[in-house]
N, C-alpha and C positions, 0 to 999 in steps of 0.2 A: 523305365527301360532306356538303355543307351541307344543313341541313334547310330546307325551303321549304313555304309554305302550299299549293303546287301538289300536295303529296302527299295533301291531304285527300281528294280523290276516290278515290285508290288505297286509302287506309285504309278507306274505306267498302266497297270491294270485298273487302278483307281481312277485314272484320267478317263479311261473309256467307260467304266461302269458307273461312275458317280459324277465326275465333273462335267462331262459332255451333256448328260440329261439335265443337270442343273442349269448349265449355260444356255441350253436350247429351249428351256421352259419360258412361256410367256411371262411378262413382268408381273402380272397379277395372279399367276397360277400358283397353286399350292403343291409342294413336292415333299414327299416323305421318303427318307432313306432308312432302311432297316439293315443294320450291319451286325451280323452274328458271327461268332467265332468262339471256339473253346478257350479256356483259360490260357493266357500267354501267347495267343496267336497274333497280337498286334492291334487290338482295337484302340488302345490309347494312342498308339502311333498314328493310326488312321485319323483320329479326331484332331491331333496336332497338325497333321498334314492339311486337313480340311480347313481348319481355322486360319492357317497361314496362306490360303489361297488369296491372291490379290483382289478377286471380285467380292470377297467378304470383308475387305479392309475397312470400309466405312459403313457396313451394315450393322444395325443394332443386333446384339447377340445376348442370349441368356443361356448359360451352361449349367445344367443340373447334373450332379453326380450322386448316385445312391451308393452308400458304403456298406460294408459287411456288417457294421454295428447297427445299421438302421438309421444312422444320421444322414442328413442331406447337406451337400456342399454346393453352394450357389456362387456363381461368378457372372458378373454382368458387365458389358462394355457398350459404349455408344448408346446410352439409354435414350429411347425416343421420348419426345415431348409428352408429358402427362403420366408417365409411368410411375413417378414417385408418389403421386396422389392415389393412383389406382391400386398400388400394392402396399399394404401396411408395413411399417418399419419394425413391427414386432411379429413374432410367429416364425413360421418356417420359411417363407418366401421374402427375404429381407434384402432389398436392393443395396448395392455397395459401390456404385459408380464403377470404376475400373479396377478396384482392388478385390481380392478374394474375400469371401465371407467366411467366418469361422464356422466350425461344425455346429449345427443346430440340433440340440437333443430332440429325439423323436417325441412328438406329442400326440394328442388324440387325433389331430388333423394335420400331419406334417405338411402336406401340400393341399390345403383345403380347396374344394371346388370353387369357392367364392374367390380365392386368391388367383387361381388360374383363370377364372372367368374374368376377373378384373384385368388380368394381364392380357387376355385375348382381346378385350374391348379396347385396351390402350394400344394394342398393336394393329388394330383394324384401321390403318391409315392408307392402305393401298400400296405402300412402299415395302420392299422386301425386308423381312425380319428372319433371323436365324435362331432356332431353338435346338440345343444339343442336350440330349438326356443320355448319360452314360450309365451302363450297368443296370438297366431297368429290370433285370431279373431279380434284383434285390429290393425293388420298390414294394412298400406295404400296399395292401389292397386299396386304401383310400387314396394313396398317391397314384396308383395305377388307374383308379377310377377318374381322378382329376385329369390325367393325361388322355384317357379314352374320351372324356367329354370334350376336351380341347380339339382332339384330332377328328372327332365326328362332325364338328362344326367349326372348322378352322377359319381364322381371318384370311382375307385375301393376301397373296404374296408371301405366305408363311413357308419357310424352308425348315423342315424339322428332320433331325437325325437322331435315331435311337440305336444304341449299341447294347448287346446282351449276349449271355452265354446260353445257347439253346439247351444244353444239358441240365441247366439249373432253373429252367422256367417252372413256376408253380403248376401251371397247366401246360403240358407239352404241346407245342405248336401254336400256343396263344401268347404273343409277346407281352401283352399287358393283362394277362390273366383271364380275359373274356373277349368275345368278338367286339370289334370297335365300330363297325358300320362306317367305313371310310366313304366319303362322298365320291360320286362317280367321276367328278372332274379332277380329283386329286391324282397326281402321278406317283405311283409307288415304285421304288427302286430297291431291290434286294442285293446286298453285297455279302458274300460268304467269305470269311477270312479263314483260310485253311493253313496247314503247315507249310513251311518253306521247302523247296526242293533242295537237292544236294548242292547245286551250283550256288544257290542263295546262302546256304549254310557256309559254303567255302568263302564267299565274299565277306561274310561277317567275321569269320575266323581270321582271314588274312588281314582285314582292316585292323583287328584288335591285336594280333600276335605277330604279324609280319609274315611274308611269304616264305622266308627261309626256315621258319619253324613248323610250317604246316605241311606234313607229308600227306600223300594221297590216302594212306591207311588211316591216318589221324582224322582226316576230313570224313571219310566214309563211316568210321566208328562214331564220330561226333554226331553225324546225321542219324545213324541207326539208334543210338542211345537216347538222343533228344527227341526223335520222331519228327524233327523239323519244327518243333514248337519254338518260336522266336525267343520267348523269355527264357526257356530252358537253355537254349544255345548261348544266349548272352550271359547267363549265370555261370554256365560251365566254362566258357571262354575266360570270364573274369577270374575264376578260380585257378585257371591254368596259366595265367600270365606269369606267375612266379614259380611254376613247376620246375623242379630241378631234374637232372638226368636220372634215369632209372639205372639200377645196377647193370653194369656191362655196356651201357650206352656210350655212344661216341658223339663228339661235337660235330656240327656241320662245318662246311668250308668257311662260312661266315663267322664261325666261332661261338655260335649260340646253340643251346640245347634243342635238339630236334624232337618234336612231339610225335608220338606214335600212338597206335591203337591202345597200347597198354596204359598210356597216360589217361585216356578217357575211361577205360575199364576201372582204373583204380581211383578215379576222382570221386569225391563225396557227392551224394545226391544234393542238389541245391536246396537250401532251407525253404525257399518259397514253395517249391514243388512238394517237398515233404509235408509241409503244413497243409497244403491244399488237399493232398490225398488222405492224410491221417484225419484231417478235419472232416472230410466227407464220410470216413469210416465210422466216425463217432455216432452217427445216426443209425448204424446197422445193428441188428440183433445178433445173438450168439451164432446161430446157424449161418447167417449171411456172412459174418466175419470169417467163419471157418472156410466157407467156399472161396472168399477172396484170398485167404492165406494160401489155399491150394493153387489158385491162379498165380500168386506171387512166386511160389516155389517152382511151378512148372515154367513160368516165364515165357510162354508162347501161346498162340491161339489154341483153344481146346473146345471140344464139344460139351454140350450140357451134361451128357452122361459121364464123360471123363472127369469133369469138375465135381460132379455129385459123388462119384466113386471115391475120388481123392479126399473129399471132405467127409466121407462116411455118412452120407445123407441118402435117404430114400429118394425115389424118382420124384415124388410130389414135393417133398421138402427141398430137394435140390432145385426144382423148377421155381419154387417160391423164393428161395434164397437168391437165385440168379436174377429173377425179375426185380427183386429189391436192390440188388447191387447195380443193376442197369439203371433203375430209376433214380438212384442217388449219384449216378455218373461216376461210380467207383470203377466198374467194369464197363466195357463197350463191346458192341458187336463188330468184330474185325472182318467178318466175311459171312457168307451164308452159313448159319449154324455154327459159327466159330466165335468164341468169346475170350476176352482177356483184358489186360490193362492197355490203355491207349498207347503208352510208350514204355520201353524197358525200364527207364528210370523210375517210373511210378511203381512198377513191381519191386524194384530194388529198395524203394523207400519203405515198403511194407515188409519185405524180406528181412531187412536189417533189424527190425524190431521184434521178430519172432524168437521165442525161447529156443535154445538148442535142441532139446528133445522133440519139440513140435516140428522144427525144420527137418530133423532126421526122419521122423515118422512120415512126413509128407513126401520126402524124397523117395522113401521106399514105395509109397503108393504111386508116385510118378513113374517108377521103374515098371510097375505092372501096367500102367496106362500106356506107356510108350511101347512096351514090348508087344502089346496087342495090335499096334498099328501095322499097316502094310502099305508100302514097304517100311521096314523098321528103321527109324531115324537113329542110326548107330551112334553118331557123335553126341547127340543130345542124351541118348540113353546112357552113354558112358559117364557123363557128368553126374547123373543122379546115382548110378551104381557106385561111383567113387565116394560120394558123400555118405551114402548109406552103408558103405563098408564091404561091398561085394567085390573083393579084389580080383578074383579070377574072372568073374563076369565082366568087370570093368576092362581088363586087359583084352579079353576077346572082343568086346565092343569097339575098343580103340583100334584093334587090328582090322576088324571088319570095316570100320569107318575109313581108315587110311587106305585100305585096298579099294574101296568104292571111289574115294577121292582121286586116287591115281588113275583108275580106269576112266574117270570123267575128265582127266587132265587137270584137276585142281591140286597141283603139287603143294601149293602153299598151305592148304588145309591139312594135307597129309603131314607136312613138316611140323605144323603147330601141334597136332595131336600126338605125334611120335616124340617130339622134344619134351612135351609135358610128361608123357609116360616114362621116358627114360630118365628124367630128372628125379623120379620118385623112388625112395628106397624099397618100396613094396615089390618092385620088379625083380624077379630072380634072374640068375645067370642065363638059363636056357631061353627064357623069354627075351632077355636083354639082347642076345645075339640076333635073334630073329627080327626084333623091332629095329635094331641098329642097321641091319641090311636094308630094311624098307626105308629108313630115314636117309641113308646114304644115296639110294637110288633116286629118291624124290628131290634131295638137295641138289643133285646134279642138274635137274631140269627146272627147279624152281629158283626162288631168290633166297639166298642164305641169310641167316642172322648170326651174330657173334656166338650165340648159344649153340647154333648148329655146328659151327666149326669146333668149339670146345668139346662138345659131346663126341663128335667123330674122332677128335684127337685122342681123347681118353680111351675110346673103344679100340682104335687102331693099335694102341700100345698095351692093351689088356692081355697079359700072358695067358689068362684062362680061356680066351677065345681061340678056336681052331685057326691055324694059319690061313686056311682058305677064306674064312670069314673075315679075318683081319686084313687079308690082301684085298678083298673086294671093297671093304670099307676104306682102306687106304687109297685105292684107285679113285673112288669118288671124292675123297678128301683132297687128294692132289689136284684133281680137276677143279674142285671148289676153291682151293687156296689160290691156284694160278689164275683162273678165269674170273672169279668174282671178288676175291680179297685183294688181288693185285700183288701177290708175293710169288713172283715167277720162279725164283731160285728155290724157295722152300717147296713149292708145288712140284718142281722137277725132282727134288730129292725124294719126296713121298712116292712119286710115280716109279722111280727106279727101284725103290724098296718093294713096291707092289708087284713089279715084274718078277722079282725073286720069290715073293710069297705066293704068287699065282702060277708057279711053275707046273703045277698039276692041273691047271685050268687054262688051257691055251686060248680059249675064246676071250676070257677076261684079260689075260696077259697081252693079247694082241691089241686090245683097246688101249692099254697103258702104253704099249710101244708106239701106237699110232699117235697118241697125245704127245709123246716125247719127240715125234717127228716134226711138230709144228715149229717153224722158225721164229714165231713171235716170242717164244721163251727167250729171255735175255742171256741165259747161261749156255755156253757151248757154241761152237761155230756151225755154220750151215752143213758142213760135212758130217757132223754128228747127227744132225736132224735127218739127213738123207739116209744114214746108216740105220737109224731106228725105223724109218719108213720101209726100208727093204726087209728088215726083220718082221715088221708088222704084216707086210703083204705076204711073206712066206708062211707065217703062222696062220693067218686068216685063210689062206688057200688050203692048208692042210686040215684046218678044222671043218671045212665044208659048211660052216654056219652062215646063213644069209645075213643075220643081224650084224655079226662082227665084220663080215665083208663089206657091208654098207658103211660101218663106222670107219673102216680103213679107207674106203673109196672117198668118203667125204674129206678125210684128212689129206689124201693124196691131191685132191683138187685144191685144197687150201695151200699146200706146199707149192704146187706148180704155179698157181696164180700169184702167190706171195713173191716169188722170185722173177715174175714176168715171163714165164714159160707159156707160150700161146696154146700149147696142147691142153692146158688146164681148162680152157673154155669148152673144148670138145668133150672132155671128160665130165664137166659140169652138166652138160645136157644129158648125160647117161645116168645121172643119179636117179634112183627110183622115187619119183615124187608123187606117185599115185598108189603106193603100196597100201594094202589093208593092214599091214603089221605096224602098229604104232611105234615100236622101237626103231624100225627101219625108217619110218617117216621122220622121226626125230633126228636121225643122223643126216638124212637128206636136207632137212631144214637147216641143220647146223652147217652143212656144206654150202648152201645158198647164202646163209648169213655171213659166213667167212668170205665168200666170193664178193659180196657187196663191199665188205671192208677192204678187201684186197684191191678191188676196182677203184675205190676212192683214193687209195694211196698211189696206184699206178697212173691215175689220170684217165681211166676208162669211164668217164662220167655218164655217157649215154647208156652204157651197159649197166652201170650201177643203178641208174634210175629205173631202167626196165626191170631189173631184179627187185628193186624196192617195191614196185607195183605188184609183183607176184608174191612177195614174201608174206604179207599179213595173212592171206588165206592159208598158206602153207604152215605158218606158225600157229595159227588157230587150230588147224587140224592136228598138229603134232603136240600141242599143249605145252610147249616150252616157253615159259614166261620170261626167263632170263634173256633168251635170244630176242624175243619180241620187244622187250624194253631196251636191250642193248643196241638194237639196230636204229633206235631213235637218235642216239648219239652220232652214228655214222651219217644219218640224214642231215643233221645239223652241220657236220663237217662238209658234206657235199654242197649244201647251200652256201656255205662260206666260200669255198674255193671257186664256185661257179658264179659268185657275185650277187647272190640273192640275199642282200644284207638288210632289206627292209623288215623290221620286226624281229630280226634274228637274235639280237642280244637278249631281249626279254625271254624269248623261247629258251635260249641256252641257259639263262639264269634259273628259269623254272626247272629245267632238267637237272641242273646241278643240285638245286634244293631238293628235288625229288629223290636224288640218289641217296640222301640221308646217310645211313650208316654204311653205304657202299660207295665211297667216293671214287674208287677205281673205275666204276661204271661211267662216271661223269668226265673221264679224261678228255674225250673228244670235245665235249661241250666247253670245258675249261680252256682248251686250246683255242677254240673259236673265240671265246671271250677275250683271251689274251691278244690274239691277232687284231680283233676289232678295236680293243683299247689302245693298242700300239698305233694303229692307223689314225686314231682320233687324237693322239697325243696324251692319252691318259696313262702315263708311263708307270705311275705307282700301281694302278690296278693291273696293268699289263704284266708287270713282274710277278704279282701275286698269282694271277691266273696261270701264267706259263709255268711257274714252279709247282702250283697245285696240280697241274695236268698229269705230272708223272708221279705224284704221291711223295712219300718220304724218301725215296731213293730211285735214281736213274737205273740202278742195277737190278731193279725188280719189275719195272713197268715194261709194257710192250715196246719192242725196238723201234718201229716206225713212229710211234707217238713220242717217244723220247727224242728221236732225231728231229722231229718237227718242232717240239718245244724248245730244243736247244737252238734251232735256227732262229726262233723268235727271240730268245734271250740274247743271242749274239747280236741280232739287229738292234735290240734295245740298248745294249752296251755301246754299240757303235754310235747310236743316236745321242747318247750321253757323253760321247767323246772319251769313253773309258776303254781305250784300246787294249790295255793289259788284260782286263776282264774278258773282253771279246775274244782275244787270242787264246786265253786259257780255256774258255768254253769251247772254242772251235777245236782245239787240240784234243780235249777230252772226248767230245762228241765224235770226232773222226776216228779216234782210237776204238770207241765202242763199235762203230760200223766195220772197222777193219777186222775186229774179232768175230763179228757175226757174218760178214762177207755177203750180205744181201744188199747190193749197191743200188737197186731201184729205190730203196728207202732213203737215199740221199737227196731226193728231189726237193724236199723242203729245207734241207740243211745246207746243201753244197754252195749255193750262191753267197750266203752270208758267212759261212766258214771260210771260203776262199777269199772273200773281200777282207775279212778280219785278219787273215794270215798275211795278205799283201800289205795291208796298212800297218801291220806290225813289223814290216821290213823283211819278211821271210818269203821273198818271191820264188826262190827255188823250191821251197817246201810247197808253196801253192801250186807250182807246176806239177810236182809229183802227185799232189792230191787230185788235180784235174785229170792227169793221165790214168791214175788208179780208178777214178770214177768212170772214165770213158771205157776202160777195159772191162770194168765190172758190169756195164749195161750193154755191152756189145751183143748183138743178136737177141736182146730182150725186148719184149713188147711192153714198153713203159713210157707212154707219151709225156708224162710230167717230168720224168727224169731226163728224157731227151731234150726238152725245152730248157731245163735247168743246166744241162751240160753246155748248151749254146751260150747261156748267160755267163757261165764260168769262163768259157773261152773268150768272151768279150771282155771280162775283167782282166784276164791275162794280157790281152792285146792292149787294153787301155794302160795297164801298168808299164808296158813296153814302149808306150808313146805311139803306138800304131793306131791312131784314132779312127782312120777310115775303116780299117779292118774291124776294130772294136764296134763301131757304129753298125757295120753290116751284121756282125754276130748278134748284137742286141735286136736288130730288126728281124732277123730270122727267129730269134727266141720269142719276140713279140707275136710274130705270125703263128708260131706253134701254140702259144698261150691263147691267142684269139680263137684258134680252131678247137680247143678243148671243150668249152671255153673257160678261161680263167682271167676275167677282166682286170682284176687288181694287179696281178703279176704282169699282164700285158701292158698296163699303164706304166708300171715301174720300169719295164723294159724300154718303153717309148721314152721315158725320162732319161734313162741311161744312154740310149741311142742318140737322142738329141744333144745330150751333154757332150758326148764324144764327137759328134759331127761338128758342133760349134767350136769345140776345142781344136779341132783340126783345121777349121776355116773360120777364124774369129770375125771376119768382116762380112760373112754371108748372112742373109736373112732367110734363106730357103728352108733351113732346117729348124728354124724357130717353131714351125708348125708342129713338130714332134713334141716339143715341150708344151705347147699350147693344148694339143690333143690330150697329152698326159694329164694336164691340170683339169681339163674338162671331164675326163673319165673318172679321175679320182674324186672330183667334187660330186659327181653323180652317185658315187658309192657312199659318200659321207666321210671320206678319209681326210679329216681336217688337217692333221699334221702334214701329211704328204702334199696336200694342195698348197699349204703355206710354203713348204720347202721348194716346190717346183716354181711357184710364182716368184719366189726370191731369186731363183736361178734365172728366170726370164728377165727380171728387172736388172740383174747384175750384168747382163750381156750388153755390149756397146750398141748392137744393132736392134735391141728391143725397142718397142714403141715407148715413147716418153709422153708424160702428160704435158699439156701446154704450160708455157712460162707463167709464173705468178702463183700465188698460193690460193687454192680454191677455198671457198667458205663453206664449212659444214655445220656451223652453228652448234647446236646441241646434239647433232647426230655424230656418230663415230665416222672418222675417215676410214678408207679401205685398210690402211696400215694399222690404225687403231683397232679395227674390227679383227684383223688377223691376230694381233697381239692379244686382244681380249679373249678370243676363242682358245688360244693356246694356254694363256694364264688360267682361264676357267677350267681347262682340262687337267691342270695340275703341274704344268711345266714351270720350272724356275726361270728367273730372268736370264740366267746364263744359258739354259737350254733353249729358250726362245731366241736368244741372240744367235746361237749357233745355227738354228734352223733357218732364220731369216737373213742371215749375213748382216747383222746389226751389232752395234756395241751394247753391252749390258746397260750402260747409262741411257742410251736411246730407248731401249726397251722399258726401263724404269719410268721414263717420262711418258711413254705411250700408256703404260698401265695406270699411272696416276691420272692422266687425262680421261681415260675410259671410266675409271672409278668415279670421277667427279661428274662427268656428263650423265652417267647412268644412275647417279645417286646410290651407288652400290657400297655395301659395308665391307665386303671382303672380296678377294680374288675369286672365291667360289661363286659369288653372285654373277660374275662375268660369264659363267657358263650358260646363264639364262638369257643371253641376248640373242636377238634374231639376226638374220643376215643383213638387215638394214641398219644395224647398230641401234636398235630400240630395245627396251626391256621386253623380254619374252616370258614364256611360262614354263 
């Protein structure tokens, strides 16, 4: 079995259960450890861990392994004095020094009592001795007798460890086949090795496959199918390492194929597990095999009567067959009066070997068994009806199961059931329309798949469906495409069509209108959004329907807060959050979700956090999975802007990976990763993340996200001294905001767009931009935009040479950012203010404190590149503190300058980029890099990223 980090938690349990009792035992005490576990639960791994313990490093050890063939494998190390003469060189117990002994054919007395007796006598020296016997459930009776004899009268200081499968003991409950009569002074320790939990399964999978490939659905299904059996997990993971994409699958951001639950479902049963189960079945008689076949087809816990009925056995025969299956460890008791295979893959191993006619017959009997249960398990019943060929019953069960799932808030289950049904040609047109509407409604609240989108597209354009049905399907399709797929323009087109098709259904038409009112859609100006909102409000009022009025109210809150209208907060409080109507509750949850997002972009961070605390309960009650997961991205963004950077990058990467086939949902997390990478000087990664945040096109993604990502890309281009690229990005991004005319969303873009425009020599254009920005946020409640405007005004004053005025603007901006709080931007504003103050009074030392404070604050955040740049500015100023005359001696340690250069080089910056950051020549940077590589014995620049702050190799 492969070793995995997932065993760490198990080893901690072993420390407590086994190592501590062994360590605390008196030197001459005897200790016996009985380690039991079903096949594949990690007994071999436990023995490896035990033998590797340092306290057993010099202890004489004899390891005995009983094999399935009946042979015995012996391995001996650190042989105590006298053992060679005590144990014969022929026969079953043959010493071999420190090398393994070959398999010994089983003989009349594989481990004769005299041999073990001689061993016991030779070990009776008073010094600790370790005996490990693996898989004693396979030991022949004479071998078991020899071990019983040894353990009944053990030598002093013996440490014995026996491992076994309890389900395969010849006499249940008796490890060695008969009572041993352990002496009273012997310490007995029992260790039960059970299955892994889901967290441990995840650790094994991530270790083997990489975090970017392991979706939550994949991990959950891997855990379910393997039952947490460590060997089964390891074998499945090994087989999935080379798994390719499934039809219709999409690569992750990292470019590798994302593994899903379907990959696990379609993976072959591991050979080891198949042979174990089929091997155990070989000992069963005909009636017992029929009962196990029934259990394999049913593939879930069942009662004795159900299994007997499916196997067509009488009550007495069924009880006898079940007892035999249990004693041979083919079936297991899964609960009180409930029986089945230990894990689903064991059932699959048997199922795949059944002849087709036998499978079909058993599925028919499973239908009868499940239909008699109360409540009826509709989803599981549907599977058996489908295989058995009862099409009408199958469709009815699918519909019942989907309806139950929706009522329980499990939209993902409903989506899966309905997608599978609609993909089948057996479904007629009348049934297709009804099921399609159910799918569309669930897809809006759940998480879509590519299959969901394609199914809804075909149905929305199906001319045989009534207009009303097509319109409702198109409504949910438009919402799905815009909100979850990230294709805002296409989603808007579908919604406009839906309004036309739903002309006779005003309640649904009002929902489409309300969706078109949201300014997040990239197409169309704010004026169009407001016009749609007015139409939606009028239509909802005329309908008198509380549900559609709740939908429109939620969208009105979203529109008001998105543009910085303070009345939105008052209307947010009026949303019905305690309604008994699930549909109304879902709309209220959506309004709160959108308010959190709007607050994050506005700079209303205290309000955002307050709503974040309220939202999980509301989301759970409303059952909207998409909103619940989507808000996690907003929480990451909120932590980034408020300076909670510790551990933020790993969380954001995990969220991006979890997005899987829905990269649009990960936009906020990618933006976070881009900003963090830029601050650390990891410019290659920064560019990738910032581009990925908006997906394939800026014309499709949410407007505030696109503006923020553009701001990051402009700053990256400025850092690289690519003024032309920075100016182009600034002009394009500004034009997009002019089209939408929601200027509060310029908060993350405006400082960098204005700076790029100024540095490109377009000062007049920059003035117009700042004037337009100021007019656009006048009377708006948008703290982040207000602070950004002060920053922009400082840039204009600096460009005019009005350094005192510029410094004051930057100080006001810093104060605003500190109040929000936004520590990163506050530090950057302090840098700008200090720079301007020193430019206006080059001989003063009073304002150096601003740059010093900026450097300290940036260092606390971990903004490596920014810290290096600010320190370079400090050193470049004539009044900055100088180091004493003479060259300090650093020996093999890095000097402060070499450390700065090493950090930036390790982050991926070129010598030219480092030179521009630190105000050095590229040749000087080259020399610093060479010295750092030599001092640290590093092979490449990447290794320099692993140095600590003292210039020593780190981890």
